Gaussian input, Z-matrix of N, CA and C with variables (Angstrom, degrees):
# hf/3-21g

backbone

0 1
 N
 C     1     B1
 C     2     B2     1     A1
 N     3     B3     2     A2     1     D1
 C     4     B4     3     A3     2     D2
 C     5     B5     4     A4     3     D3
 N     6     B6     5     A5     4     D4
 C     7     B7     6     A6     5     D5
 C     8     B8     7     A7     6     D6
 N     9     B9     8     A8     7     D7
 C    10    B10     9     A9     8     D8
 C    11    B11    10    A10     9     D9
 N    12    B12    11    A11    10    D10
 C    13    B13    12    A12    11    D11
 C    14    B14    13    A13    12    D12
 N    15    B15    14    A14    13    D13
 C    16    B16    15    A15    14    D14
 C    17    B17    16    A16    15    D15
 N    18    B18    17    A17    16    D16
 C    19    B19    18    A18    17    D17
 C    20    B20    19    A19    18    D18
 N    21    B21    20    A20    19    D19
 C    22    B22    21    A21    20    D20
 C    23    B23    22    A22    21    D21
 N    24    B24    23    A23    22    D22
 C    25    B25    24    A24    23    D23
 C    26    B26    25    A25    24    D24
 N    27    B27    26    A26    25    D25
 C    28    B28    27    A27    26    D26
 C    29    B29    28    A28    27    D27
 N    30    B30    29    A29    28    D28
 C    31    B31    30    A30    29    D29
 C    32    B32    31    A31    30    D30
 N    33    B33    32    A32    31    D31
 C    34    B34    33    A33    32    D32
 C    35    B35    34    A34    33    D33
 N    36    B36    35    A35    34    D34
 C    37    B37    36    A36    35    D35
 C    38    B38    37    A37    36    D36
 N    39    B39    38    A38    37    D37
 C    40    B40    39    A39    38    D38
 C    41    B41    40    A40    39    D39
 N    42    B42    41    A41    40    D40
 C    43    B43    42    A42    41    D41
 C    44    B44    43    A43    42    D42
 N    45    B45    44    A44    43    D43
 C    46    B46    45    A45    44    D44
 C    47    B47    46    A46    45    D45
 N    48    B48    47    A47    46    D46
 C    49    B49    48    A48    47    D47
 C    50    B50    49    A49    48    D48
 N    51    B51    50    A50    49    D49
 C    52    B52    51    A51    50    D50
 C    53    B53    52    A52    51    D51
 N    54    B54    53    A53    52    D52
 C    55    B55    54    A54    53    D53
 C    56    B56    55    A55    54    D54
 N    57    B57    56    A56    55    D55
 C    58    B58    57    A57    56    D56
 C    59    B59    58    A58    57    D57
 N    60    B60    59    A59    58    D58
 C    61    B61    60    A60    59    D59
 C    62    B62    61    A61    60    D60
 N    63    B63    62    A62    61    D61
 C    64    B64    63    A63    62    D62
 C    65    B65    64    A64    63    D63
 N    66    B66    65    A65    64    D64
 C    67    B67    66    A66    65    D65
 C    68    B68    67    A67    66    D66
 N    69    B69    68    A68    67    D67
 C    70    B70    69    A69    68    D68
 C    71    B71    70    A70    69    D69
 N    72    B72    71    A71    70    D70
 C    73    B73    72    A72    71    D71
 C    74    B74    73    A73    72    D72
 N    75    B75    74    A74    73    D73
 C    76    B76    75    A75    74    D74
 C    77    B77    76    A76    75    D75
 N    78    B78    77    A77    76    D76
 C    79    B79    78    A78    77    D77
 C    80    B80    79    A79    78    D78
 N    81    B81    80    A80    79    D79
 C    82    B82    81    A81    80    D80
 C    83    B83    82    A82    81    D81
 N    84    B84    83    A83    82    D82
 C    85    B85    84    A84    83    D83
 C    86    B86    85    A85    84    D84
 N    87    B87    86    A86    85    D85
 C    88    B88    87    A87    86    D86
 C    89    B89    88    A88    87    D87
 N    90    B90    89    A89    88    D88
 C    91    B91    90    A90    89    D89
 C    92    B92    91    A91    90    D90
 N    93    B93    92    A92    91    D91
 C    94    B94    93    A93    92    D92
 C    95    B95    94    A94    93    D93
 N    96    B96    95    A95    94    D94
 C    97    B97    96    A96    95    D95
 C    98    B98    97    A97    96    D96
 N    99    B99    98    A98    97    D97
 C   100   B100    99    A99    98    D98
 C   101   B101   100   A100    99    D99
 N   102   B102   101   A101   100   D100
 C   103   B103   102   A102   101   D101
 C   104   B104   103   A103   102   D102
 N   105   B105   104   A104   103   D103
 C   106   B106   105   A105   104   D104
 C   107   B107   106   A106   105   D105
 N   108   B108   107   A107   106   D106
 C   109   B109   108   A108   107   D107
 C   110   B110   109   A109   108   D108
 N   111   B111   110   A110   109   D109
 C   112   B112   111   A111   110   D110
 C   113   B113   112   A112   111   D111
 N   114   B114   113   A113   112   D112
 C   115   B115   114   A114   113   D113
 C   116   B116   115   A115   114   D114
 N   117   B117   116   A116   115   D115
 C   118   B118   117   A117   116   D116
 C   119   B119   118   A118   117   D117
 N   120   B120   119   A119   118   D118
 C   121   B121   120   A120   119   D119
 C   122   B122   121   A121   120   D120
 N   123   B123   122   A122   121   D121
 C   124   B124   123   A123   122   D122
 C   125   B125   124   A124   123   D123
 N   126   B126   125   A125   124   D124
 C   127   B127   126   A126   125   D125
 C   128   B128   127   A127   126   D126
 N   129   B129   128   A128   127   D127
 C   130   B130   129   A129   128   D128
 C   131   B131   130   A130   129   D129
 N   132   B132   131   A131   130   D130
 C   133   B133   132   A132   131   D131
 C   134   B134   133   A133   132   D132
 N   135   B135   134   A134   133   D133
 C   136   B136   135   A135   134   D134
 C   137   B137   136   A136   135   D135
 N   138   B138   137   A137   136   D136
 C   139   B139   138   A138   137   D137
 C   140   B140   139   A139   138   D138
 N   141   B141   140   A140   139   D139
 C   142   B142   141   A141   140   D140
 C   143   B143   142   A142   141   D141
 N   144   B144   143   A143   142   D142
 C   145   B145   144   A144   143   D143
 C   146   B146   145   A145   144   D144
 N   147   B147   146   A146   145   D145
 C   148   B148   147   A147   146   D146
 C   149   B149   148   A148   147   D147
 N   150   B150   149   A149   148   D148
 C   151   B151   150   A150   149   D149
 C   152   B152   151   A151   150   D150
 N   153   B153   152   A152   151   D151
 C   154   B154   153   A153   152   D152
 C   155   B155   154   A154   153   D153
 N   156   B156   155   A155   154   D154
 C   157   B157   156   A156   155   D155
 C   158   B158   157   A157   156   D156
 N   159   B159   158   A158   157   D157
 C   160   B160   159   A159   158   D158
 C   161   B161   160   A160   159   D159
 N   162   B162   161   A161   160   D160
 C   163   B163   162   A162   161   D161
 C   164   B164   163   A163   162   D162
 N   165   B165   164   A164   163   D163
 C   166   B166   165   A165   164   D164
 C   167   B167   166   A166   165   D165
 N   168   B168   167   A167   166   D166
 C   169   B169   168   A168   167   D167
 C   170   B170   169   A169   168   D168
 N   171   B171   170   A170   169   D169
 C   172   B172   171   A171   170   D170
 C   173   B173   172   A172   171   D171
 N   174   B174   173   A173   172   D172
 C   175   B175   174   A174   173   D173
 C   176   B176   175   A175   174   D174
 N   177   B177   176   A176   175   D175
 C   178   B178   177   A177   176   D176
 C   179   B179   178   A178   177   D177
 N   180   B180   179   A179   178   D178
 C   181   B181   180   A180   179   D179
 C   182   B182   181   A181   180   D180
 N   183   B183   182   A182   181   D181
 C   184   B184   183   A183   182   D182
 C   185   B185   184   A184   183   D183
 N   186   B186   185   A185   184   D184
 C   187   B187   186   A186   185   D185
 C   188   B188   187   A187   186   D186
 N   189   B189   188   A188   187   D187
 C   190   B190   189   A189   188   D188
 C   191   B191   190   A190   189   D189
 N   192   B192   191   A191   190   D190
 C   193   B193   192   A192   191   D191
 C   194   B194   193   A193   192   D192
 N   195   B195   194   A194   193   D193
 C   196   B196   195   A195   194   D194
 C   197   B197   196   A196   195   D195
 N   198   B198   197   A197   196   D196
 C   199   B199   198   A198   197   D197
 C   200   B200   199   A199   198   D198
 N   201   B201   200   A200   199   D199
 C   202   B202   201   A201   200   D200
 C   203   B203   202   A202   201   D201
 N   204   B204   203   A203   202   D202
 C   205   B205   204   A204   203   D203
 C   206   B206   205   A205   204   D204
 N   207   B207   206   A206   205   D205
 C   208   B208   207   A207   206   D206
 C   209   B209   208   A208   207   D207
 N   210   B210   209   A209   208   D208
 C   211   B211   210   A210   209   D209
 C   212   B212   211   A211   210   D210
 N   213   B213   212   A212   211   D211
 C   214   B214   213   A213   212   D212
 C   215   B215   214   A214   213   D213
 N   216   B216   215   A215   214   D214
 C   217   B217   216   A216   215   D215
 C   218   B218   217   A217   216   D216
 N   219   B219   218   A218   217   D217
 C   220   B220   219   A219   218   D218
 C   221   B221   220   A220   219   D219
 N   222   B222   221   A221   220   D220
 C   223   B223   222   A222   221   D221
 C   224   B224   223   A223   222   D222
 N   225   B225   224   A224   223   D223
 C   226   B226   225   A225   224   D224
 C   227   B227   226   A226   225   D225
 N   228   B228   227   A227   226   D226
 C   229   B229   228   A228   227   D227
 C   230   B230   229   A229   228   D228
 N   231   B231   230   A230   229   D229
 C   232   B232   231   A231   230   D230
 C   233   B233   232   A232   231   D231
 N   234   B234   233   A233   232   D232
 C   235   B235   234   A234   233   D233
 C   236   B236   235   A235   234   D234
 N   237   B237   236   A236   235   D235
 C   238   B238   237   A237   236   D236
 C   239   B239   238   A238   237   D237
 N   240   B240   239   A239   238   D238
 C   241   B241   240   A240   239   D239
 C   242   B242   241   A241   240   D240
 N   243   B243   242   A242   241   D241
 C   244   B244   243   A243   242   D242
 C   245   B245   244   A244   243   D243
 N   246   B246   245   A245   244   D244
 C   247   B247   246   A246   245   D245
 C   248   B248   247   A247   246   D246
 N   249   B249   248   A248   247   D247
 C   250   B250   249   A249   248   D248
 C   251   B251   250   A250   249   D249
 N   252   B252   251   A251   250   D250
 C   253   B253   252   A252   251   D251
 C   254   B254   253   A253   252   D252
 N   255   B255   254   A254   253   D253
 C   256   B256   255   A255   254   D254
 C   257   B257   256   A256   255   D255
 N   258   B258   257   A257   256   D256
 C   259   B259   258   A258   257   D257
 C   260   B260   259   A259   258   D258
 N   261   B261   260   A260   259   D259
 C   262   B262   261   A261   260   D260
 C   263   B263   262   A262   261   D261
 N   264   B264   263   A263   262   D262
 C   265   B265   264   A264   263   D263
 C   266   B266   265   A265   264   D264
 N   267   B267   266   A266   265   D265
 C   268   B268   267   A267   266   D266
 C   269   B269   268   A268   267   D267
 N   270   B270   269   A269   268   D268
 C   271   B271   270   A270   269   D269
 C   272   B272   271   A271   270   D270
 N   273   B273   272   A272   271   D271
 C   274   B274   273   A273   272   D272
 C   275   B275   274   A274   273   D273
 N   276   B276   275   A275   274   D274
 C   277   B277   276   A276   275   D275
 C   278   B278   277   A277   276   D276
 N   279   B279   278   A278   277   D277
 C   280   B280   279   A279   278   D278
 C   281   B281   280   A280   279   D279
 N   282   B282   281   A281   280   D280
 C   283   B283   282   A282   281   D281
 C   284   B284   283   A283   282   D282
 N   285   B285   284   A284   283   D283
 C   286   B286   285   A285   284   D284
 C   287   B287   286   A286   285   D285
 N   288   B288   287   A287   286   D286
 C   289   B289   288   A288   287   D287
 C   290   B290   289   A289   288   D288
 N   291   B291   290   A290   289   D289
 C   292   B292   291   A291   290   D290
 C   293   B293   292   A292   291   D291
 N   294   B294   293   A293   292   D292
 C   295   B295   294   A294   293   D293
 C   296   B296   295   A295   294   D294
 N   297   B297   296   A296   295   D295
 C   298   B298   297   A297   296   D296
 C   299   B299   298   A298   297   D297
 N   300   B300   299   A299   298   D298
 C   301   B301   300   A300   299   D299
 C   302   B302   301   A301   300   D300
 N   303   B303   302   A302   301   D301
 C   304   B304   303   A303   302   D302
 C   305   B305   304   A304   303   D303
 N   306   B306   305   A305   304   D304
 C   307   B307   306   A306   305   D305
 C   308   B308   307   A307   306   D306

   B1=1.4280
   B2=1.5079
   B3=1.2688
   B4=1.4579
   B5=1.5311
   B6=1.3162
   B7=1.4587
   B8=1.5142
   B9=1.3204
   B10=1.4544
   B11=1.5236
   B12=1.3142
   B13=1.4587
   B14=1.5284
   B15=1.3279
   B16=1.4705
   B17=1.5279
   B18=1.3142
   B19=1.4628
   B20=1.5177
   B21=1.2836
   B22=1.4648
   B23=1.5140
   B24=1.3245
   B25=1.4634
   B26=1.5177
   B27=1.3093
   B28=1.4601
   B29=1.5175
   B30=1.3016
   B31=1.4594
   B32=1.5219
   B33=1.3232
   B34=1.4606
   B35=1.5236
   B36=1.3191
   B37=1.4633
   B38=1.5284
   B39=1.3369
   B40=1.4622
   B41=1.5180
   B42=1.3236
   B43=1.4551
   B44=1.5200
   B45=1.3345
   B46=1.4537
   B47=1.5243
   B48=1.3099
   B49=1.4611
   B50=1.5212
   B51=1.3238
   B52=1.4671
   B53=1.5278
   B54=1.3461
   B55=1.4680
   B56=1.5284
   B57=1.3271
   B58=1.4578
   B59=1.5120
   B60=1.3292
   B61=1.4753
   B62=1.5218
   B63=1.3466
   B64=1.4651
   B65=1.5294
   B66=1.3101
   B67=1.4632
   B68=1.5194
   B69=1.3299
   B70=1.4648
   B71=1.5255
   B72=1.3133
   B73=1.4691
   B74=1.5106
   B75=1.3289
   B76=1.4648
   B77=1.5184
   B78=1.3369
   B79=1.4708
   B80=1.5203
   B81=1.3233
   B82=1.4612
   B83=1.5189
   B84=1.3023
   B85=1.4542
   B86=1.5284
   B87=1.3347
   B88=1.4703
   B89=1.5242
   B90=1.3306
   B91=1.4657
   B92=1.5239
   B93=1.3267
   B94=1.4674
   B95=1.5176
   B96=1.3215
   B97=1.4589
   B98=1.5187
   B99=1.3314
   B100=1.4651
   B101=1.5211
   B102=1.3211
   B103=1.4559
   B104=1.5240
   B105=1.3236
   B106=1.4679
   B107=1.5245
   B108=1.3184
   B109=1.4747
   B110=1.5213
   B111=1.3289
   B112=1.4585
   B113=1.5131
   B114=1.3006
   B115=1.4595
   B116=1.5248
   B117=1.3239
   B118=1.4548
   B119=1.5217
   B120=1.3051
   B121=1.4640
   B122=1.5225
   B123=1.3226
   B124=1.4600
   B125=1.5201
   B126=1.3112
   B127=1.4610
   B128=1.5213
   B129=1.3271
   B130=1.4614
   B131=1.5188
   B132=1.3181
   B133=1.4621
   B134=1.5281
   B135=1.3182
   B136=1.4569
   B137=1.5292
   B138=1.3165
   B139=1.4661
   B140=1.5096
   B141=1.3116
   B142=1.4633
   B143=1.5166
   B144=1.2879
   B145=1.4671
   B146=1.5208
   B147=1.3282
   B148=1.4649
   B149=1.5242
   B150=1.3046
   B151=1.4658
   B152=1.5336
   B153=1.3338
   B154=1.4685
   B155=1.5282
   B156=1.3282
   B157=1.4648
   B158=1.5259
   B159=1.3137
   B160=1.4654
   B161=1.5214
   B162=1.3115
   B163=1.4687
   B164=1.5298
   B165=1.3261
   B166=1.4700
   B167=1.5239
   B168=1.3322
   B169=1.4589
   B170=1.5334
   B171=1.3396
   B172=1.4667
   B173=1.5173
   B174=1.3131
   B175=1.4633
   B176=1.5263
   B177=1.3411
   B178=1.4632
   B179=1.5283
   B180=1.3238
   B181=1.4690
   B182=1.5195
   B183=1.3243
   B184=1.4669
   B185=1.5226
   B186=1.3313
   B187=1.4679
   B188=1.5255
   B189=1.3206
   B190=1.4658
   B191=1.5252
   B192=1.3197
   B193=1.4716
   B194=1.5305
   B195=1.3271
   B196=1.4662
   B197=1.5290
   B198=1.3298
   B199=1.4649
   B200=1.5332
   B201=1.3215
   B202=1.4677
   B203=1.5345
   B204=1.3310
   B205=1.4665
   B206=1.5255
   B207=1.3138
   B208=1.4651
   B209=1.5280
   B210=1.3389
   B211=1.4645
   B212=1.5236
   B213=1.3318
   B214=1.4655
   B215=1.5276
   B216=1.3203
   B217=1.4590
   B218=1.5182
   B219=1.3216
   B220=1.4557
   B221=1.5167
   B222=1.3221
   B223=1.4556
   B224=1.5195
   B225=1.3243
   B226=1.4525
   B227=1.5167
   B228=1.3102
   B229=1.4542
   B230=1.5093
   B231=1.3161
   B232=1.4540
   B233=1.5207
   B234=1.3206
   B235=1.4623
   B236=1.5188
   B237=1.3132
   B238=1.4541
   B239=1.5287
   B240=1.3016
   B241=1.4544
   B242=1.5218
   B243=1.3254
   B244=1.4535
   B245=1.5284
   B246=1.3291
   B247=1.4604
   B248=1.5245
   B249=1.3213
   B250=1.4631
   B251=1.5245
   B252=1.3329
   B253=1.4683
   B254=1.5294
   B255=1.3432
   B256=1.4683
   B257=1.5297
   B258=1.3418
   B259=1.4550
   B260=1.5204
   B261=1.2928
   B262=1.4610
   B263=1.5144
   B264=1.3300
   B265=1.4652
   B266=1.5256
   B267=1.3120
   B268=1.4638
   B269=1.5201
   B270=1.3168
   B271=1.4625
   B272=1.5208
   B273=1.3302
   B274=1.4601
   B275=1.5202
   B276=1.3435
   B277=1.4566
   B278=1.5223
   B279=1.3311
   B280=1.4648
   B281=1.5221
   B282=1.3108
   B283=1.4607
   B284=1.5203
   B285=1.3192
   B286=1.4610
   B287=1.5143
   B288=1.3273
   B289=1.4705
   B290=1.5095
   B291=1.3512
   B292=1.4523
   B293=1.5177
   B294=1.3087
   B295=1.4671
   B296=1.5140
   B297=1.3284
   B298=1.4615
   B299=1.5240
   B300=1.3278
   B301=1.4695
   B302=1.5145
   B303=1.3202
   B304=1.4659
   B305=1.5133
   B306=1.3144
   B307=1.4666
   B308=1.4913
   A1=111.35
   A2=115.07
   A3=122.50
   A4=108.79
   A5=115.13
   A6=120.31
   A7=108.20
   A8=116.33
   A9=120.85
   A10=110.04
   A11=114.74
   A12=120.57
   A13=108.39
   A14=116.90
   A15=117.76
   A16=109.78
   A17=115.04
   A18=120.13
   A19=111.66
   A20=115.47
   A21=120.02
   A22=109.21
   A23=115.55
   A24=119.65
   A25=109.21
   A26=114.50
   A27=118.46
   A28=109.24
   A29=115.60
   A30=119.80
   A31=108.30
   A32=116.48
   A33=120.79
   A34=109.74
   A35=115.66
   A36=120.60
   A37=111.45
   A38=116.67
   A39=121.86
   A40=108.18
   A41=116.52
   A42=120.66
   A43=110.91
   A44=115.46
   A45=122.62
   A46=108.55
   A47=117.09
   A48=121.25
   A49=112.01
   A50=117.12
   A51=121.19
   A52=108.55
   A53=117.77
   A54=119.86
   A55=110.88
   A56=116.83
   A57=121.11
   A58=114.34
   A59=117.75
   A60=121.72
   A61=107.67
   A62=116.80
   A63=119.48
   A64=110.19
   A65=115.24
   A66=123.33
   A67=108.58
   A68=116.52
   A69=121.32
   A70=108.77
   A71=115.78
   A72=120.90
   A73=112.92
   A74=117.16
   A75=121.88
   A76=112.38
   A77=116.27
   A78=118.89
   A79=111.56
   A80=114.95
   A81=122.22
   A82=107.14
   A83=116.03
   A84=123.08
   A85=108.07
   A86=116.71
   A87=122.56
   A88=108.24
   A89=116.19
   A90=122.04
   A91=108.20
   A92=115.63
   A93=120.76
   A94=108.17
   A95=116.71
   A96=120.91
   A97=108.65
   A98=115.00
   A99=122.69
   A100=106.91
   A101=116.22
   A102=119.65
   A103=108.99
   A104=117.03
   A105=121.21
   A106=112.12
   A107=117.17
   A108=121.68
   A109=111.25
   A110=116.82
   A111=122.46
   A112=110.21
   A113=115.51
   A114=121.83
   A115=108.48
   A116=116.33
   A117=122.48
   A118=108.00
   A119=116.11
   A120=121.34
   A121=108.50
   A122=115.71
   A123=122.09
   A124=108.57
   A125=116.40
   A126=122.46
   A127=107.35
   A128=115.29
   A129=122.20
   A130=110.05
   A131=114.86
   A132=120.90
   A133=108.52
   A134=116.57
   A135=123.19
   A136=108.94
   A137=115.92
   A138=119.78
   A139=113.24
   A140=117.10
   A141=119.88
   A142=111.55
   A143=114.93
   A144=119.80
   A145=110.83
   A146=116.27
   A147=119.05
   A148=108.47
   A149=117.41
   A150=120.67
   A151=111.36
   A152=117.16
   A153=120.28
   A154=110.62
   A155=117.65
   A156=121.71
   A157=110.64
   A158=117.62
   A159=121.68
   A160=110.04
   A161=116.80
   A162=121.54
   A163=111.27
   A164=116.95
   A165=121.48
   A166=110.66
   A167=116.82
   A168=120.61
   A169=111.66
   A170=117.55
   A171=120.55
   A172=110.16
   A173=116.60
   A174=120.67
   A175=111.24
   A176=117.00
   A177=121.03
   A178=110.62
   A179=117.23
   A180=121.52
   A181=110.88
   A182=117.28
   A183=121.05
   A184=110.81
   A185=117.22
   A186=121.00
   A187=110.31
   A188=117.26
   A189=122.06
   A190=110.04
   A191=116.95
   A192=121.39
   A193=110.38
   A194=117.08
   A195=120.32
   A196=111.70
   A197=116.74
   A198=120.94
   A199=110.78
   A200=117.45
   A201=120.88
   A202=110.50
   A203=116.26
   A204=120.25
   A205=110.29
   A206=115.85
   A207=121.74
   A208=111.25
   A209=116.92
   A210=121.87
   A211=112.27
   A212=115.99
   A213=120.18
   A214=113.21
   A215=116.78
   A216=121.15
   A217=114.90
   A218=117.74
   A219=120.84
   A220=109.53
   A221=115.21
   A222=120.57
   A223=107.63
   A224=116.74
   A225=121.61
   A226=107.51
   A227=115.80
   A228=120.34
   A229=109.21
   A230=115.73
   A231=120.21
   A232=107.28
   A233=115.13
   A234=120.49
   A235=110.22
   A236=116.01
   A237=120.63
   A238=107.75
   A239=115.20
   A240=120.92
   A241=108.46
   A242=115.56
   A243=120.08
   A244=112.08
   A245=116.69
   A246=120.24
   A247=109.43
   A248=115.81
   A249=120.30
   A250=111.64
   A251=117.62
   A252=120.14
   A253=111.20
   A254=117.89
   A255=121.37
   A256=110.44
   A257=116.94
   A258=121.06
   A259=111.58
   A260=117.32
   A261=121.67
   A262=112.80
   A263=117.91
   A264=119.46
   A265=114.13
   A266=118.97
   A267=120.45
   A268=110.64
   A269=116.29
   A270=122.95
   A271=107.88
   A272=116.39
   A273=119.88
   A274=112.73
   A275=116.66
   A276=119.31
   A277=112.76
   A278=117.84
   A279=122.78
   A280=109.57
   A281=117.48
   A282=122.35
   A283=109.56
   A284=116.23
   A285=121.61
   A286=114.65
   A287=118.10
   A288=120.89
   A289=107.51
   A290=115.70
   A291=120.21
   A292=109.54
   A293=115.63
   A294=122.41
   A295=108.44
   A296=115.97
   A297=121.03
   A298=107.70
   A299=117.56
   A300=118.94
   A301=111.45
   A302=115.98
   A303=119.77
   A304=108.67
   A305=114.93
   A306=120.16
   A307=111.08
   D1=174.78
   D2=179.53
   D3=-96.32
   D4=129.92
   D5=178.02
   D6=-90.51
   D7=124.59
   D8=-179.91
   D9=-88.13
   D10=149.73
   D11=174.25
   D12=-68.46
   D13=140.94
   D14=177.58
   D15=-64.51
   D16=137.37
   D17=-179.74
   D18=-77.59
   D19=154.10
   D20=175.87
   D21=-79.96
   D22=143.20
   D23=176.58
   D24=-75.88
   D25=139.19
   D26=175.83
   D27=-76.31
   D28=143.08
   D29=175.41
   D30=-70.24
   D31=143.18
   D32=178.89
   D33=-63.44
   D34=143.76
   D35=-179.18
   D36=-67.84
   D37=-29.86
   D38=-179.06
   D39=-132.75
   D40=157.19
   D41=-175.00
   D42=-141.48
   D43=145.32
   D44=174.48
   D45=-117.09
   D46=145.32
   D47=176.87
   D48=-87.17
   D49=-2.29
   D50=179.77
   D51=-87.82
   D52=124.28
   D53=179.06
   D54=-58.52
   D55=137.50
   D56=177.95
   D57=87.25
   D58=3.70
   D59=177.48
   D60=-119.14
   D61=120.62
   D62=-179.14
   D63=-142.46
   D64=160.57
   D65=179.05
   D66=-92.91
   D67=129.55
   D68=178.28
   D69=-135.06
   D70=102.75
   D71=176.18
   D72=70.69
   D73=-94.73
   D74=-176.81
   D75=-123.90
   D76=20.14
   D77=-176.16
   D78=-153.30
   D79=161.52
   D80=171.72
   D81=-91.96
   D82=139.12
   D83=-175.41
   D84=-120.53
   D85=129.78
   D86=-179.97
   D87=-112.32
   D88=127.57
   D89=176.21
   D90=-121.25
   D91=137.30
   D92=177.84
   D93=-153.77
   D94=139.73
   D95=177.88
   D96=-130.31
   D97=130.19
   D98=176.23
   D99=-124.84
   D100=104.79
   D101=-175.66
   D102=64.84
   D103=-129.20
   D104=179.30
   D105=-86.09
   D106=-10.64
   D107=-176.90
   D108=-85.81
   D109=129.88
   D110=177.98
   D111=-112.88
   D112=137.29
   D113=178.39
   D114=-117.82
   D115=137.60
   D116=176.27
   D117=-138.09
   D118=133.04
   D119=177.29
   D120=-134.68
   D121=148.61
   D122=177.95
   D123=-121.01
   D124=140.08
   D125=176.54
   D126=-125.34
   D127=93.27
   D128=-176.46
   D129=-80.63
   D130=142.59
   D131=177.05
   D132=-81.39
   D133=115.96
   D134=-177.06
   D135=-90.87
   D136=142.21
   D137=175.72
   D138=72.22
   D139=38.86
   D140=179.88
   D141=90.74
   D142=174.85
   D143=-175.83
   D144=-109.28
   D145=56.63
   D146=176.28
   D147=-67.82
   D148=152.88
   D149=-177.88
   D150=-62.00
   D151=-33.00
   D152=178.38
   D153=-67.73
   D154=-40.83
   D155=179.42
   D156=-68.47
   D157=-40.49
   D158=178.27
   D159=-62.52
   D160=-43.70
   D161=178.30
   D162=-64.55
   D163=-42.97
   D164=179.48
   D165=-60.89
   D166=-44.33
   D167=-179.84
   D168=-70.50
   D169=-32.88
   D170=176.27
   D171=-62.73
   D172=-45.35
   D173=179.12
   D174=-63.08
   D175=-38.00
   D176=177.87
   D177=-66.28
   D178=-41.51
   D179=179.01
   D180=-65.19
   D181=-42.27
   D182=178.92
   D183=-64.92
   D184=-39.41
   D185=177.42
   D186=-64.67
   D187=-39.66
   D188=177.95
   D189=-61.60
   D190=-46.27
   D191=179.92
   D192=-60.99
   D193=-45.23
   D194=179.69
   D195=-64.60
   D196=-35.75
   D197=177.71
   D198=-66.52
   D199=-41.28
   D200=176.55
   D201=-62.45
   D202=-41.79
   D203=177.97
   D204=-61.56
   D205=-43.46
   D206=-179.27
   D207=-63.95
   D208=-44.75
   D209=-179.78
   D210=-60.47
   D211=-31.99
   D212=-175.40
   D213=-106.14
   D214=9.10
   D215=174.66
   D216=73.05
   D217=26.32
   D218=178.25
   D219=-91.69
   D220=137.35
   D221=178.43
   D222=-130.09
   D223=127.73
   D224=177.18
   D225=-92.92
   D226=123.08
   D227=178.50
   D228=-116.61
   D229=135.00
   D230=176.15
   D231=-99.04
   D232=125.25
   D233=-179.66
   D234=-84.49
   D235=142.22
   D236=174.73
   D237=-92.66
   D238=132.06
   D239=-178.54
   D240=-108.77
   D241=125.32
   D242=-179.58
   D243=-89.87
   D244=-31.31
   D245=-179.29
   D246=-150.75
   D247=168.21
   D248=179.99
   D249=-64.96
   D250=-29.85
   D251=179.36
   D252=-65.91
   D253=-27.61
   D254=176.04
   D255=-62.04
   D256=-35.89
   D257=-179.36
   D258=-66.35
   D259=-34.88
   D260=-175.36
   D261=-81.48
   D262=-20.22
   D263=-172.21
   D264=-111.83
   D265=15.26
   D266=-177.20
   D267=-78.83
   D268=130.52
   D269=176.74
   D270=-136.91
   D271=142.06
   D272=-176.60
   D273=-88.94
   D274=-28.52
   D275=-175.33
   D276=86.77
   D277=2.63
   D278=179.67
   D279=-119.27
   D280=141.48
   D281=178.35
   D282=-66.18
   D283=133.01
   D284=176.58
   D285=84.96
   D286=0.65
   D287=177.86
   D288=-108.13
   D289=121.60
   D290=-177.93
   D291=-125.16
   D292=162.11
   D293=178.65
   D294=-98.86
   D295=122.43
   D296=176.66
   D297=-126.76
   D298=97.29
   D299=-178.16
   D300=-63.72
   D301=141.20
   D302=178.05
   D303=-89.44
   D304=161.21
   D305=-178.33
   D306=-77.90

């Protein structure tokens, strides 16, 4: 058979700055994992995809994610970086936790 080139992923039409909240098709999707337990929630835009409805559902999804974090004692901390060498030398001291700088 013929092997096709892998297709490029389309960029999401909308974006959230909250980790675990993303836009998928016609809804906001919330993902969260606490230990072995996984949580997934969907926030569908009702009555069409007006920008006001999309924004309202995004805020609801972000609030849901923050509530799940709060219930399970998760805290997101943003590290301040003073120099590029700080990015290369960060270690958590815990097994399975790594530093992945964002762009």
